[in-house]
Every structure is written in structure tokens, then in C-alpha cells.
DRENPA-3360 file (N, C-alpha, C; in nm, 2 decimals, always signed):
BEGIN
1 = MANLLITA = +0.08/-0.12/+0.00/+0.00/+0.00/+0.00/+0.09/+0.12/+0.00 ~ +0.05/+0.22/-0.08/+0.13/+0.35/-0.08/+0.13/+0.42/+0.05 ~ +0.23/+0.50/+0.07/+0.24/+0.58/+0.19/+0.12/+0.68/+0.20 ~ +0.03/+0.66/+0.29/-0.09/+0.74/+0.30/-0.06/+0.87/+0.37 ~ -0.10/+0.98/+0.32/-0.08/+1.11/+0.37/-0.18/+1.15/+0.48 ~ -0.29/+1.08/+0.49/-0.39/+1.11/+0.59/-0.45/+0.98/+0.64 ~ -0.49/+0.98/+0.76/-0.55/+0.86/+0.82/-0.70/+0.86/+0.81 ~ -0.76/+0.74/+0.83/-0.90/+0.73/+0.83/-0.96/+0.81/+0.95;
9 = EELASLSG = -0.89/+0.80/+1.06/-0.93/+0.87/+1.18/-0.93/+1.03/+1.16 ~ -0.83/+1.08/+1.09/-0.83/+1.22/+1.06/-0.95/+1.26/+0.97 ~ -0.97/+1.18/+0.87/-1.08/+1.20/+0.78/-1.22/+1.20/+0.85 ~ -1.23/+1.10/+0.94/-1.36/+1.09/+1.02/-1.38/+1.22/+1.11 ~ -1.27/+1.26/+1.17/-1.27/+1.38/+1.26/-1.31/+1.50/+1.18 ~ -1.25/+1.52/+1.06/-1.27/+1.64/+0.99/-1.41/+1.64/+0.92 ~ -1.46/+1.52/+0.88/-1.58/+1.52/+0.80/-1.71/+1.48/+0.88 ~ -1.69/+1.42/+1.00/-1.81/+1.37/+1.07/-1.86/+1.24/+1.02;
17 = VDVNYFTD = -1.80/+1.18/+0.92/-1.84/+1.06/+0.86/-1.78/+0.94/+0.94 ~ -1.85/+0.83/+0.95/-1.80/+0.72/+1.03/-1.66/+0.67/+0.97 ~ -1.57/+0.64/+1.06/-1.43/+0.60/+1.02/-1.43/+0.48/+0.93 ~ -1.53/+0.39/+0.94/-1.53/+0.27/+0.87/-1.55/+0.29/+0.72 ~ -1.59/+0.41/+0.68/-1.61/+0.44/+0.53/-1.47/+0.46/+0.47 ~ -1.38/+0.50/+0.54/-1.25/+0.54/+0.49/-1.15/+0.43/+0.49 ~ -1.16/+0.35/+0.38/-1.06/+0.23/+0.37/-0.93/+0.28/+0.32 ~ -0.83/+0.20/+0.33/-0.70/+0.23/+0.28/-0.70/+0.25/+0.13;
25 = ELIAYGQA = -0.79/+0.17/+0.07/-0.80/+0.17/-0.08/-0.86/+0.31/-0.13 ~ -0.96/+0.35/-0.05/-1.02/+0.48/-0.09/-0.92/+0.59/-0.07 ~ -0.85/+0.59/+0.04/-0.75/+0.70/+0.07/-0.64/+0.69/-0.04 ~ -0.59/+0.57/-0.07/-0.49/+0.56/-0.18/-0.54/+0.61/-0.31 ~ -0.67/+0.58/-0.34/-0.73/+0.63/-0.47/-0.74/+0.78/-0.46 ~ -0.78/+0.84/-0.35/-0.79/+0.98/-0.33/-0.65/+1.05/-0.35 ~ -0.55/+0.99/-0.30/-0.41/+1.04/-0.32/-0.37/+1.04/-0.46 ~ -0.41/+0.93/-0.53/-0.37/+0.91/-0.67/-0.45/+1.02/-0.75;
33 = HTKALLGY = -0.57/+1.04/-0.72/-0.65/+1.14/-0.79/-0.59/+1.29/-0.76 ~ -0.56/+1.31/-0.64/-0.50/+1.44/-0.60/-0.37/+1.46/-0.68 ~ -0.29/+1.35/-0.68/-0.16/+1.36/-0.76/-0.18/+1.39/-0.90 ~ -0.29/+1.33/-0.96/-0.32/+1.36/-1.10/-0.36/+1.51/-1.12 ~ -0.43/+1.56/-1.02/-0.48/+1.70/-1.03/-0.36/+1.80/-1.02 ~ -0.26/+1.76/-0.94/-0.15/+1.85/-0.92/-0.03/+1.83/-1.00 ~ -0.02/+1.70/-1.06/+0.10/+1.67/-1.13/+0.19/+1.57/-1.06 ~ +0.20/+1.59/-0.93/+0.28/+1.51/-0.84/+0.25/+1.55/-0.70;
41 = LDEETKSY = +0.29/+1.46/-0.61/+0.27/+1.49/-0.46/+0.40/+1.49/-0.39 ~ +0.47/+1.37/-0.40/+0.59/+1.35/-0.32/+0.70/+1.44/-0.39 ~ +0.80/+1.47/-0.30/+0.91/+1.55/-0.35/+1.00/+1.46/-0.45 ~ +1.03/+1.51/-0.56/+1.11/+1.44/-0.66/+1.22/+1.53/-0.71 ~ +1.33/+1.46/-0.75/+1.44/+1.54/-0.81/+1.43/+1.52/-0.96 ~ +1.43/+1.63/-1.03/+1.43/+1.63/-1.17/+1.54/+1.71/-1.23 ~ +1.59/+1.67/-1.35/+1.69/+1.74/-1.42/+1.64/+1.76/-1.56 ~ +1.67/+1.87/-1.62/+1.64/+1.90/-1.76/+1.74/+2.00/-1.81;
49 = SILILANA = +1.75/+2.00/-1.94/+1.85/+2.09/-2.01/+1.78/+2.19/-2.09 ~ +1.84/+2.31/-2.11/+1.78/+2.41/-2.19/+1.90/+2.48/-2.27 ~ +1.88/+2.51/-2.39/+1.98/+2.57/-2.48/+1.95/+2.72/-2.48 ~ +2.05/+2.80/-2.45/+2.04/+2.94/-2.46/+2.14/+2.99/-2.57 ~ +2.09/+3.04/-2.68/+2.17/+3.09/-2.79/+2.25/+3.22/-2.76 ~ +2.36/+3.24/-2.83/+2.44/+3.36/-2.80/+2.36/+3.49/-2.81 ~ +2.27/+3.49/-2.90/+2.19/+3.62/-2.92/+2.07/+3.64/-2.83 ~ +2.05/+3.54/-2.74/+1.94/+3.55/-2.64/+1.99/+3.63/-2.52;
57 = PRKIIPLT = +1.90/+3.68/-2.43/+1.94/+3.74/-2.31/+2.03/+3.65/-2.23 ~ +2.15/+3.69/-2.19/+2.25/+3.61/-2.14/+2.24/+3.57/-1.99 ~ +2.17/+3.65/-1.91/+2.17/+3.63/-1.77/+2.04/+3.57/-1.72 ~ +1.95/+3.53/-1.81/+1.81/+3.48/-1.77/+1.79/+3.34/-1.83 ~ +1.76/+3.25/-1.74/+1.73/+3.11/-1.78/+1.59/+3.08/-1.73 ~ +1.49/+3.05/-1.81/+1.35/+3.02/-1.77/+1.35/+2.89/-1.70 ~ +1.27/+2.88/-1.59/+1.24/+2.75/-1.53/+1.12/+2.69/-1.59 ~ +1.12/+2.56/-1.62/+1.01/+2.49/-1.67/+0.92/+2.43/-1.56;
65 = EKNCTVTK = +0.98/+2.41/-1.45/+0.91/+2.35/-1.33/+0.85/+2.46/-1.24 ~ +0.73/+2.44/-1.20/+0.67/+2.54/-1.10/+0.70/+2.48/-0.96 ~ +0.70/+2.57/-0.86/+0.72/+2.53/-0.72/+0.83/+2.43/-0.71 ~ +0.95/+2.48/-0.75/+1.07/+2.39/-0.74/+1.18/+2.47/-0.67 ~ +1.27/+2.39/-0.62/+1.39/+2.45/-0.56/+1.51/+2.40/-0.64 ~ +1.58/+2.50/-0.70/+1.70/+2.46/-0.78/+1.81/+2.42/-0.69 ~ +1.86/+2.30/-0.71/+1.97/+2.24/-0.63/+2.11/+2.24/-0.70 ~ +2.11/+2.25/-0.83/+2.23/+2.25/-0.90/+2.21/+2.31/-1.04;
73 = LEYRTSSS = +2.30/+2.40/-1.08/+2.30/+2.46/-1.22/+2.43/+2.44/-1.28 ~ +2.43/+2.37/-1.40/+2.55/+2.34/-1.47/+2.54/+2.40/-1.62 ~ +2.66/+2.41/-1.68/+2.66/+2.46/-1.82/+2.77/+2.40/-1.90 ~ +2.75/+2.40/-2.03/+2.86/+2.36/-2.12/+2.83/+2.43/-2.26 ~ +2.94/+2.44/-2.34/+2.93/+2.50/-2.47/+2.90/+2.38/-2.57 ~ +2.86/+2.42/-2.69/+2.83/+2.32/-2.79/+2.96/+2.24/-2.83 ~ +3.08/+2.30/-2.80/+3.20/+2.24/-2.84/+3.27/+2.16/-2.72 ~ +3.20/+2.15/-2.61/+3.25/+2.09/-2.49/+3.16/+1.98/-2.44;
81 = SEWGEITT = +3.21/+1.87/-2.39/+3.13/+1.76/-2.33/+3.14/+1.77/-2.18 ~ +3.22/+1.86/-2.13/+3.24/+1.87/-1.98/+3.14/+1.98/-1.93 ~ +3.08/+1.94/-1.82/+2.98/+2.03/-1.75/+3.06/+2.11/-1.64 ~ +3.04/+2.24/-1.64/+3.09/+2.33/-1.53/+2.97/+2.37/-1.44 ~ +3.00/+2.39/-1.32/+2.89/+2.43/-1.23/+2.89/+2.58/-1.21 ~ +2.76/+2.63/-1.20/+2.74/+2.78/-1.17/+2.69/+2.78/-1.03 ~ +2.75/+2.86/-0.95/+2.71/+2.88/-0.81/+2.66/+3.01/-0.77 ~ +2.67/+3.11/-0.86/+2.62/+3.25/-0.83/+2.50/+3.28/-0.92;
89 = YRVIEGII = +2.39/+3.25/-0.87/+2.26/+3.28/-0.93/+2.15/+3.30/-0.83 ~ +2.04/+3.35/-0.88/+1.92/+3.37/-0.79/+1.80/+3.32/-0.87 ~ +1.70/+3.27/-0.80/+1.58/+3.22/-0.86/+1.47/+3.32/-0.82 ~ +1.41/+3.38/-0.92/+1.31/+3.49/-0.90/+1.19/+3.46/-0.99 ~ +1.07/+3.44/-0.94/+0.95/+3.44/-1.02/+0.96/+3.35/-1.14 ~ +1.01/+3.23/-1.13/+1.01/+3.14/-1.24/+1.13/+3.15/-1.34 ~ +1.23/+3.23/-1.30/+1.35/+3.24/-1.38/+1.47/+3.22/-1.29 ~ +1.58/+3.18/-1.36/+1.71/+3.18/-1.29/+1.78/+3.30/-1.34;
97 = LLDSFPGE = +1.83/+3.39/-1.25/+1.90/+3.51/-1.29/+2.05/+3.49/-1.25 ~ +2.13/+3.48/-1.36/+2.27/+3.46/-1.34/+2.34/+3.59/-1.29 ~ +2.43/+3.58/-1.19/+2.50/+3.70/-1.15/+2.61/+3.73/-1.25 ~ +2.66/+3.62/-1.32/+2.76/+3.64/-1.43/+2.74/+3.52/-1.52 ~ +2.79/+3.53/-1.64/+2.78/+3.42/-1.74/+2.91/+3.39/-1.80 ~ +2.93/+3.26/-1.84/+3.06/+3.22/-1.88/+3.12/+3.29/-2.00 ~ +3.04/+3.33/-2.10/+3.10/+3.39/-2.22/+2.99/+3.42/-2.32 ~ +3.03/+3.44/-2.45/+2.94/+3.49/-2.55/+2.90/+3.38/-2.65;
105 = SDYEYKIT = +2.92/+3.26/-2.63/+2.87/+3.15/-2.72/+2.74/+3.09/-2.68 ~ +2.69/+2.99/-2.76/+2.57/+2.92/-2.72/+2.61/+2.83/-2.60 ~ +2.51/+2.82/-2.51/+2.53/+2.74/-2.39/+2.42/+2.65/-2.37 ~ +2.45/+2.53/-2.32/+2.34/+2.44/-2.27/+2.35/+2.44/-2.12 ~ +2.24/+2.46/-2.06/+2.23/+2.47/-1.91/+2.16/+2.34/-1.87 ~ +2.21/+2.28/-1.76/+2.14/+2.16/-1.70/+2.09/+2.21/-1.56 ~ +1.96/+2.20/-1.54/+1.90/+2.25/-1.42/+1.86/+2.12/-1.34 ~ +1.90/+2.11/-1.22/+1.85/+2.00/-1.13/+1.77/+2.07/-1.02;
113 = CKVGWLAL = +1.65/+2.02/-1.00/+1.57/+2.08/-0.89/+1.48/+1.98/-0.82 ~ +1.44/+2.02/-0.71/+1.34/+1.94/-0.63/+1.21/+2.00/-0.65 ~ +1.11/+1.91/-0.69/+0.97/+1.95/-0.71/+0.88/+1.87/-0.62 ~ +0.77/+1.93/-0.58/+0.67/+1.85/-0.50/+0.58/+1.95/-0.42 ~ +0.46/+1.91/-0.41/+0.36/+1.99/-0.35/+0.36/+1.98/-0.20 ~ +0.44/+1.88/-0.14/+0.44/+1.87/+0.00/+0.51/+1.98/+0.07 ~ +0.55/+2.08/-0.01/+0.60/+2.20/+0.05/+0.49/+2.28/+0.11 ~ +0.37/+2.25/+0.07/+0.25/+2.32/+0.12/+0.16/+2.21/+0.19;
121 = PTLVKYLL = +0.20/+2.15/+0.29/+0.13/+2.03/+0.35/-0.01/+2.05/+0.39 ~ -0.04/+2.17/+0.45/-0.18/+2.19/+0.50/-0.27/+2.21/+0.38 ~ -0.23/+2.28/+0.28/-0.32/+2.30/+0.16/-0.34/+2.17/+0.09 ~ -0.23/+2.09/+0.07/-0.24/+1.96/+0.00/-0.33/+1.87/+0.08 ~ -0.32/+1.87/+0.21/-0.40/+1.78/+0.30/-0.55/+1.82/+0.29 ~ -0.57/+1.95/+0.29/-0.71/+2.00/+0.27/-0.77/+1.96/+0.14 ~ -0.69/+1.97/+0.03/-0.73/+1.92/-0.10/-0.76/+1.77/-0.10 ~ -0.67/+1.70/-0.04/-0.68/+1.55/-0.03/-0.81/+1.52/+0.05;
129 = VLVILQLL = -0.84/+1.58/+0.15/-0.97/+1.56/+0.23/-1.09/+1.58/+0.14 ~ -1.09/+1.69/+0.07/-1.21/+1.72/-0.02/-1.22/+1.62/-0.13 ~ -1.11/+1.58/-0.19/-1.11/+1.48/-0.30/-1.16/+1.34/-0.25 ~ -1.11/+1.30/-0.13/-1.16/+1.17/-0.08/-1.30/+1.18/-0.04 ~ -1.35/+1.29/+0.01/-1.49/+1.30/+0.05/-1.58/+1.30/-0.08 ~ -1.53/+1.37/-0.19/-1.60/+1.36/-0.31/-1.61/+1.22/-0.37 ~ -1.50/+1.15/-0.36/-1.50/+1.01/-0.41/-1.59/+0.92/-0.32 ~ -1.59/+0.94/-0.19/-1.67/+0.86/-0.10/-1.82/+0.89/-0.14;
137 = DTVQPNTV = -1.85/+1.02/-0.16/-1.99/+1.05/-0.20/-2.03/+0.99/-0.33 ~ -1.94/+0.97/-0.42/-1.96/+0.90/-0.55/-2.00/+0.75/-0.53 ~ -1.92/+0.69/-0.45/-1.94/+0.54/-0.43/-2.05/+0.51/-0.32 ~ -2.07/+0.60/-0.23/-2.17/+0.59/-0.12/-2.25/+0.72/-0.11 ~ -2.34/+0.74/-0.20/-2.42/+0.86/-0.21/-2.48/+0.90/-0.07 ~ -2.49/+1.03/-0.05/-2.55/+1.08/+0.07/-2.48/+1.04/+0.20 ~ -2.35/+1.00/+0.19/-2.27/+0.96/+0.31/-2.21/+1.09/+0.37 ~ -2.18/+1.18/+0.29/-2.11/+1.31/+0.33/-2.21/+1.42/+0.33;
145 = DFNVVYKK = -2.21/+1.50/+0.44/-2.30/+1.61/+0.44/-2.22/+1.73/+0.40 ~ -2.24/+1.77/+0.27/-2.16/+1.88/+0.22/-2.22/+2.02/+0.26 ~ -2.32/+2.02/+0.34/-2.37/+2.14/+0.39/-2.30/+2.19/+0.52 ~ -2.21/+2.10/+0.56/-2.12/+2.14/+0.67/-2.04/+2.26/+0.62 ~ -2.05/+2.37/+0.69/-1.98/+2.49/+0.64/-1.83/+2.50/+0.68 ~ -1.80/+2.47/+0.81/-1.66/+2.49/+0.85/-1.61/+2.37/+0.93 ~ -1.49/+2.33/+0.91/-1.41/+2.24/+1.00/-1.27/+2.29/+1.00 ~ -1.20/+2.28/+1.12/-1.07/+2.34/+1.13/-0.97/+2.23/+1.09;
153 = LGDFTVRY = -0.87/+2.27/+1.01/-0.76/+2.19/+0.97/-0.63/+2.27/+0.98 ~ -0.56/+2.25/+1.09/-0.44/+2.33/+1.12/-0.47/+2.47/+1.12 ~ -0.40/+2.55/+1.04/-0.42/+2.69/+1.03/-0.54/+2.73/+0.94 ~ -0.59/+2.63/+0.87/-0.70/+2.66/+0.77/-0.83/+2.61/+0.82 ~ -0.93/+2.66/+0.77/-1.07/+2.62/+0.80/-1.12/+2.55/+0.67 ~ -1.17/+2.43/+0.68/-1.22/+2.36/+0.57/-1.36/+2.41/+0.55 ~ -1.39/+2.45/+0.43/-1.52/+2.50/+0.39/-1.57/+2.42/+0.28 ~ -1.67/+2.32/+0.31/-1.72/+2.23/+0.21/-1.81/+2.30/+0.10;
161 = QDKFGQSI = -1.89/+2.39/+0.15/-1.98/+2.46/+0.06/-2.00/+2.60/+0.12 ~ -2.00/+2.70/+0.03/-2.02/+2.84/+0.08/-2.16/+2.87/+0.09 ~ -2.19/+2.99/+0.14/-2.33/+3.03/+0.15/-2.40/+3.05/+0.02 ~ -2.33/+3.05/-0.09/-2.39/+3.07/-0.22/-2.41/+2.94/-0.29 ~ -2.38/+2.83/-0.22/-2.40/+2.69/-0.27/-2.29/+2.65/-0.37 ~ -2.17/+2.70/-0.35/-2.06/+2.66/-0.44/-2.04/+2.51/-0.42 ~ -2.02/+2.44/-0.53/-2.00/+2.29/-0.53/-1.86/+2.26/-0.48 ~ -1.85/+2.13/-0.43/-1.72/+2.08/-0.38/-1.62/+2.08/-0.50;
169 = QSVINFLV = -1.67/+2.05/-0.62/-1.58/+2.04/-0.73/-1.52/+2.18/-0.76 ~ -1.60/+2.29/-0.75/-1.54/+2.42/-0.77/-1.44/+2.46/-0.66 ~ -1.47/+2.41/-0.54/-1.37/+2.43/-0.43/-1.24/+2.36/-0.46 ~ -1.25/+2.23/-0.50/-1.14/+2.15/-0.54/-1.06/+2.22/-0.65 ~ -1.13/+2.27/-0.75/-1.06/+2.34/-0.86/-0.99/+2.46/-0.81 ~ -1.05/+2.54/-0.73/-0.99/+2.66/-0.67/-0.86/+2.62/-0.59 ~ -0.87/+2.52/-0.51/-0.76/+2.48/-0.43/-0.64/+2.43/-0.51 ~ -0.67/+2.36/-0.62/-0.56/+2.31/-0.71/-0.49/+2.43/-0.76;
177 = ELIKHGGL = -0.56/+2.53/-0.81/-0.50/+2.65/-0.86/-0.42/+2.73/-0.75 ~ -0.48/+2.73/-0.63/-0.41/+2.80/-0.52/-0.28/+2.73/-0.49 ~ -0.28/+2.60/-0.49/-0.15/+2.52/-0.46/-0.05/+2.55/-0.57 ~ -0.10/+2.54/-0.69/-0.01/+2.56/-0.81/+0.05/+2.70/-0.81 ~ -0.01/+2.79/-0.75/+0.04/+2.93/-0.74/+0.12/+2.95/-0.61 ~ +0.16/+2.85/-0.55/+0.24/+2.86/-0.43/+0.16/+2.90/-0.30 ~ +0.03/+2.89/-0.30/-0.05/+2.92/-0.19/-0.08/+3.07/-0.18 ~ -0.05/+3.14/-0.29/-0.08/+3.29/-0.29/-0.21/+3.31/-0.36;
185 = ASGVSI = -0.31/+3.36/-0.29/-0.44/+3.38/-0.35/-0.43/+3.49/-0.46 ~ -0.34/+3.58/-0.45/-0.33/+3.69/-0.55/-0.29/+3.63/-0.69 ~ -0.23/+3.51/-0.69/-0.19/+3.45/-0.82/-0.30/+3.36/-0.88 ~ -0.41/+3.35/-0.81/-0.51/+3.25/-0.86/-0.61/+3.33/-0.94 ~ -0.64/+3.28/-1.06/-0.72/+3.36/-1.16/-0.87/+3.31/-1.16 ~ -0.90/+3.21/-1.08/-1.04/+3.17/-1.09/-1.12/+3.21/-0.97;
% end
């Protein structure tokens, strides 16, 4: 069985639904569905290369991964097979800004980074709770009372349905976008 990020007891406490409804299989399926919504859950190390041509801006390297931490930055020219490491750079708003660059030719940069949504554990757990409750309601209709307005989860309050009758799916969609934007509501466009 996969490493479960939430227990049946936690789900029962947050939802008011009997603990026996939350099987390990349902929780694992909820995690898989949450992972599909976000792209990944667990922290992973990824590497990718990008070619920057001599006539491109020299000090800017775009990041292709969101919510990542750059752990290593390497470079080489098209005429070299050896990688050199760059240690003087900053990561700002989805780009790597080099403090200096090696020279004026075409360069291939290899970026190694850690990615994963577990950097926002409370928001991810909140999303996971809602996804599992939605799945439970699909297989056991009327088991979950989605009219419950508030439940406390760490620093956050779980809100299943707002006073305007917003569906749990729209709350899930909003939360996915919120997590993808690093937990900053100002970056969410829905």
C-alpha cells in the first residue's frame, strides 16, 4: 500500500463521517486522484536541459518546473562535453538570474531541482480531504453532508460549501489553482 498522507481517523474527525467508510484503498485512490490534479505529490528530483543561444538574453534562464527548488545549475558549450557548475545565481519568479555568465557563445544549461507539493502540506491535505470526500460520496451517495460549512484543519478552515451553494468540485478546482500558485491567492485567476 502506498504511503498514506492522511489517516481514516483524521478524515472521520474532519468530516463527521464514520471512520469505517475510509478504507486504505479509498484513501490511496484519493491520493492518486490528487496527484493527477497537481501533477505530483511527493518530492522528486528532476533534471532537464535548456539551450540558450548567444543572441538571447545572457543572464536569464527560464524555469520549466513550478514550485521547485533549484539544487544545481551546470553549463557547457556546444564544443565541450564537460559540465561546469554555476554557483552564483538567484531564482526569482520562475526564472534563474545569473550573476555572471561564462562567455558569448551558445550554452546548454542543465538544471537540477526538487519539485513537490508537499512544501504546502496543509493546503495539500485540505485538497486531499475534499477529493476523498467527493470520491466517497460518489461510491456511497449521501454519506457526506456537504452542507457542513466549517471544519478546522491546522491553520486553515475547511469550507465544504459556501453560503452561495458553491459545489465541492469548484472548491477543489480553486484549491488546485491555489496550490499551483504557491499558496498565494493573488496569483489565482479563478
